[in-house]
N, C-alpha and C positions, 0 to 999 in steps of 0.2 A: 487396708494396706495403702501406703502413700505411693502416688505415681510421680511425685516430684523428682526431677533428675538434676540435682545440684552437684556438679563435679567440675569445679574450676581447674583450668590447666594454664600453664605459662604460654603466653602468646607466641614466644619464639620456639615453642615445641609443636605448634600447629602446622601440620604438613600442608604445603601448597597443593592445590589441585590445578594441573596444567589447563590453560584455556583451550588448547588444541587437543582436548581429550577425545576419547572414542565415543563420548556421549551425545554428540551432535546427531539429531534426527534430521534436521534441516540446517545445513551449515551456517553458523552465525546467527540463526534466528530462533530455532527451537532445540533445546537440549533436554535429554532425559534427566529427570530430577528437578526440572524447573517448572514453575507456574507462570505462564505468559498470558497477556491480555491483548486481544485484537479489537480495536475500537474503530467504528466508522458510523456515519449517519446512515439512516435507513435507506435501503435499496441502492447502495453504491457498490455492492459486489463482495461483501464479506464472505457469504456462503459460496459464491462462485469461485473466489480465491481458494477457499477451503477445499472445494471439489477438485480444483487443479492440483492442490498439494496431495490430496488423497490418491489421485491418479499417479502422481510421481512416486509416492511411497509404495504403491503396488509393485513397482519394478525397481525401485531404488534409482530412478532417473533424476538428473539435475532438474531443478525447478527455479525459474527466475534467475538462471545463471549460477545457482548455488547447489552444491551436492546434497543429495538426500541418502538416507540409508533405508533399505527395504524394511518396512514396518507394518505391524498390525494396529488398527485404530478402532476405537469405539466412539460414536457420535451420539450424544444425548441431545435430542432436538425437540423444539417446540413445533416443528413442521410435521404435517401428516406424511405418511409413507408415500403417497402418490406424488407429492411435490419432489421428493428425492428421486423417484422413478423418472420423472420428467427431466430433472437435472442430469441424470445419468445418460439420457439420450443424447445430450450435447457434449457432456464431458464424461466418457465412460470411466467409471471407477468403482471400487467396491470389492475387488478380489480379496483384499485383506481387511476390509472395513465392515464393521457391523453397526447397525442403526438401532438406537433405543428411542422410539418415537412416542412422545407425549406420555411419559411414564406415570404422571400424576393427574388426577382429575381437576386439580386446581393448584394453587401455590402450596408447596410442601412445607411441613413443619421442619424445625431443625433436626428432629429425630428421624423423620422420613428421609430427608436429604442425606444425612449421615449413613442411614441404612443402605441407600442406593449406592453410595460410593464404596461402602464396605462390601457390598455384593460384587462390585467391580474388582475389588482387591481379591476376593475369593475366586472370582472368575479368572483372574490373571494367573493363578496357580495352575490352571488347566490350559488356558490359551493366552499367548502373549498379548499384552496391551502396551504397545510402544507409545501411542498417542491417545489421550482421552480428551474429547472435545465437549464443551458445554455451549449450546447455542439456543438462546442467549442467557446471560446472567440474570436479567430481570425476571424471566419466567421461572427460574429455579431457586431464586433467593428466598430463604426461609424468613421472611419479614416483609413489612409493608413498604419499606423505602430503602433504596441503596445509599441514602444519606445517613442511615443508622449503622454506626460502626459495629455494634454487637451483631446485627443481622449479617453483615458482610463477613465477619469473622466466623460465624456459624457456617457460612457457605464455604469459606476458604480453608479452614482448618482440616476438614476431611480431604480436600483436594491436595493439601500439602502432604498429608500422610500417604496418599496414593503416589504422589511424585517421589517421595523419599524411597519408594520401592523400585524406582527406575523408570517410571513412566513420565513422558512429557505431557503436561496439562496445558490446554489452550482454551481460554474462556472468551467468547465473543460478547461484545458489549456495545452500548450506544453512548454518544458523547453528550456533554453538557450543552446547554443552549448558548451560553456565553462563549465568545471567542477566547481561546486560551493559547498558551505557548505550546510548541511542539513537545509531545510527551506528557501533556497534562489535560488532554481532551476528555478523558473518561468521566462520565457522569457519576456523581455521588461523593461519598466521604473520601478524604485523602488517605484513609486506611488502605483502600484498594490499591492505589498507585504505590504506596509505600511497601505493600506486602509482596506484590508480584516481582518476579525476577527480570521480566522484560515486558515492555509495552510496544505494541505494533499499532500504528495509527494509519488507517487507510483513508485516502482522500482523493478527490478529483485532481488531475494534473493541471487542468486549466479549463476555460470556458469557450475556447475556439472550437469550431466544427471538427478540426483535425484531432482534438483532444477527447472526443466523445467517449472513447473506450480505453483511455489511458488513466492509470491510477498511480499515485505515489504512496509507497509504504515507508513511513517514518519510524525509525527504530530507536528506542532507548533501552539499554541493557546493562546488567551487571558484568557482562563479558566484554572485555576491551576489543575483541576481534569482531564484534557485531558491526555490520555496515550502518552508516548513518541513515541511509535511505535507499530504496530500490524503486525505479520507475519502470512500469511495464504496461503492455497493451494486450488486452484479450481480443482475439479474433472471434467475434460473436457467433454463437452457434456451433463452435468447434472446440476441441480440447487444446488449442494452441494459445500459449501465452508467450509474448515476445518481450524481452528486456529492451527498454529504450535507453541505450547507452548515453546518448547526448540529446536530451530533450529539446534544447535550444536549436540544435542543428536540424532536427526533424521538423520542428515548427517552421523554421525558415524555408526549408525545401518544399514543404507542403503548402505554404501560403504565399510564396513568392509569385506564383503565376497570377494570383488575384491582384497583387500589388502591381505587377508588370502591366496587367490589363488596364488598370486604372490610370497608370502613368501614360500608357499609349493613347488613351482616349482624351488626353488633355493637350491643348495647344501650347501651353507654356509649363514651365517647371512648377511643381506643387509642393506646398508645405505639408507637414504631418496633419495639421488641422484641416487643410483642404481635402486630403485623401480620406480622412475619417468622416467628413461631412458627406462624402459620396459613396461610402462603403455600402455594398448591397444589403438591403434590409433583411433578406432571407438567410444571411450568414452572420454569426456573432462577430462583432468587430473586436480587433485587438485593442489593448490599452495603448495610449499614446507612446508610452515608454517602449512597449514591444515593437510597435511599428517603426519608431525612431531607430531601434536597434537593428531591425531588418534592413532598413534603408541604408544605414551606415555600413552594414555588412555587404550589401549589394554594391556600394561604391568601392569597397575594398576589393571585391571580386570582379570589378569591371562591368557589372550588370547595370549600373546606374551612374549618373553624374550629379554632383552637388554644387550649388551656388548659394550665395547669401553669406552673411557674417554671423548668423546665429544670435542676433539681437532681437529685441522686441519689435523694432521698426523694420528690421531686415532679417527675418528668420531663415534658417536653412531651407532650401527648396531643392527638389529632386526631379530628375527627368531621365528618360532612357538615353543611352549614348547616341550622340548625333554622328552621322556619317560625314567625315571630313575628307576632302580630297588631299592626297599627299602630293607634294611637288614632284616626286619621282614618277608619279602616274600621269602627270600633265604632258600634253604634246609639246615638242620643242618650239621655241619662239622663232618666227621667221627672221631671216637675216636682215640687218639694217641696210 
């Protein structure tokens, strides 16, 4: 019996699906029926972010400033059970989440992978599965390379079938070595990026000491209402994730004291190059562009003063405001 479904219909008869539908599990980022990809370099916080999301789904609380719906999740993970137990100590989650830890002794075949996802479909008939997570793609790919389009499709087709039943699917993955444009960082064949409904790319927000626990989530999605990016900070060792609404403002406020200290220690006004040359070795230095921006902001806010013409021979130089005596504060002159 043929399984081919060839039933063409006029395009103007296709019913639109509202973008603001009730299918959002995590508003603008994860929708029921979608397959999404979360990519980041090793040890930058993918699984920590996932744990924070699972905690939010337990109660349907907002996460990273965006609404979630209460939901049940299944996580298929390469990690041992005790790793998840340790993670839960910092980020309590799991009231609605079940873990499938290391289900295969090695890399699965296409048939074994399809059977596992089919078992999840059968399980869904008894217990809701609103979110199905695969962590990571490489461990469960039924093939030797994520550059193999056939192997990727063997991995993705069963997940698409699961998603079509109303589950949001999230696959965690690693990036390519070469630098790429936003939305194109995922390693492997272009089949992967073309297949998924949304790509979420997690990266460090910057290299300053104040950025150590900040991350930027860059989003590319079929849904127009998806945000372009979300910047957040994890308070290490706690379940708290904070949205950084204005990263530039936060960086200025957190680093201005160091700049002010350097300016206060100089007898004369200093250029950006002068300040970078004396930046403390135990703290990552900002780029010249960042420091230039902080100094000009300080001038606008009256925290610093600027001199120089901004030329090669006479660069802009900066110093702390000098105390000037006002005429009104001077004692009156003696009579002539």
